[in-house]
C-alpha positions in Angstrom: 94.7 65.5 95.8 95.9 62.1 97.0 95.8 61.9 100.9 99.2 62.5 102.5 100.4 59.9 105.0 99.9 60.9 108.6 103.5 60.5 109.7 104.5 63.0 107.0 101.9 65.5 108.1 102.8 65.1 111.7 106.5 65.7 111.0 105.7 68.9 109.0 103.5 70.1 111.7 106.1 69.5 114.4 108.7 71.7 112.8 109.0 75.3 111.7 112.1 75.8 109.5 112.6 74.6 106.0 115.6 74.8 103.7 114.7 75.8 100.1 116.8 75.2 97.0 116.5 77.2 93.8 118.6 77.3 90.7 119.6 80.1 88.3 121.8 79.6 85.2 122.8 76.2 86.6 124.0 77.7 89.9 122.1 76.4 92.9 121.3 78.4 96.0 119.7 77.5 99.3 118.1 79.4 102.2 116.4 78.6 105.4 112.9 80.0 106.2 110.3 79.9 108.9 107.2 78.2 107.5 103.7 77.2 108.4 101.7 74.6 106.6 98.2 74.7 105.1 97.2 71.0 105.0 93.9 71.5 103.1 95.9 73.2 100.3 99.1 71.1 100.8 101.0 74.4 100.9 104.2 75.3 102.8 104.0 79.1 103.4 107.0 81.4 104.2 107.9 85.0 103.9 110.8 86.5 101.9 111.6 89.8 100.2 112.2 90.2 96.5 115.7 91.5 97.3 116.9 88.1 98.6 119.1 86.0 96.4 116.8 83.0 96.5 113.7 85.0 95.4 115.7 86.9 92.8 117.1 83.6 91.4 113.7 81.9 91.5 112.0 84.7 89.7 114.7 84.9 87.0 114.1 81.2 86.4 110.4 81.9 85.5 108.7 80.6 88.7 109.4 77.0 88.2 110.3 73.9 90.4 112.0 74.1 93.7 113.2 71.5 96.2 113.9 71.5 99.9 114.1 69.8 103.3 112.7 69.9 106.8 115.1 68.2 109.2 115.3 67.2 112.8 118.7 68.2 114.1 120.3 65.3 116.0 123.6 63.5 116.3 122.0 60.3 117.2 121.8 58.1 114.0 118.8 56.1 115.3 116.8 59.3 115.7 117.4 60.9 112.3 114.2 62.1 110.7 113.5 64.5 107.9 111.5 65.5 104.9 112.7 66.1 101.4 110.3 67.8 99.0 110.0 69.0 95.4 107.3 71.1 93.9 106.3 74.4 92.5 106.5 77.8 94.2 104.5 81.0 93.8 103.8 84.3 95.3 100.5 84.0 97.3 97.5 86.0 96.2 93.8 86.1 96.9 92.3 83.5 99.2 95.7 81.7 99.5 97.3 84.9 100.7 94.5 85.5 103.2 94.7 82.0 104.6 98.5 81.9 104.5 98.8 85.2 106.3 96.4 84.2 109.0 98.2 80.9 109.7 101.7 82.5 109.4 100.9 85.2 111.9 99.3 82.7 114.3 102.6 80.8 114.3 105.0 83.8 114.2 103.2 86.8 115.8 106.4 88.9 115.6 105.9 88.9 111.8 103.1 91.4 112.3 105.8 94.1 112.5 107.1 93.2 109.0 105.7 93.9 105.6 104.9 90.3 104.7 105.5 89.0 101.2 104.2 85.4 101.4 105.3 82.6 99.1 103.9 79.1 98.9 105.5 75.8 97.9 103.1 73.2 96.6 104.9 69.9 97.1 104.4 67.3 94.4 106.7 64.8 96.2 107.2 64.5 100.0 109.7 61.9 101.3 110.0 61.2 105.0 113.1 59.4 106.2 112.7 58.1 109.8 115.5 56.0 111.2 113.4 55.3 114.3 111.6 52.8 112.1 114.8 51.2 110.8 117.9 52.7 109.3 117.0 54.6 106.1 113.3 53.8 106.4 111.4 56.0 103.9 107.8 56.9 103.3 107.1 58.6 99.9 104.1 60.5 98.9 103.5 61.7 95.3 100.7 63.9 94.2 100.3 62.0 90.9 100.2 58.3 91.4 
């Protein structure tokens, strides 16, 4: 895997909610999820039940591509920062599940009370917009370049 730029990794590490977009029969749907990140695997990990619309729509589409964002909420234009990502999503199993569960519960201990079904998004593209560096300044990482 090509190394990911430090400002992108730092931003991902500083936040904990992502918005995820899926599509079924040309009808998009979004959700917000708490996440943790496994940098050695470049994997955004979140929990969601099969009964949710976003998981149902995702599975109906054959476990394909997804997109999403991680954003800093601010009204100050000069402080706007955020990540846009696109990649593949899958239900975690085996070693990924073990690592993902450990990290997720470390970040969100209350989740110990739930029956966790953990999913992972493997970004192929990460785009950081950071207006602190100049209006609309972007840093783009692609897994295949």
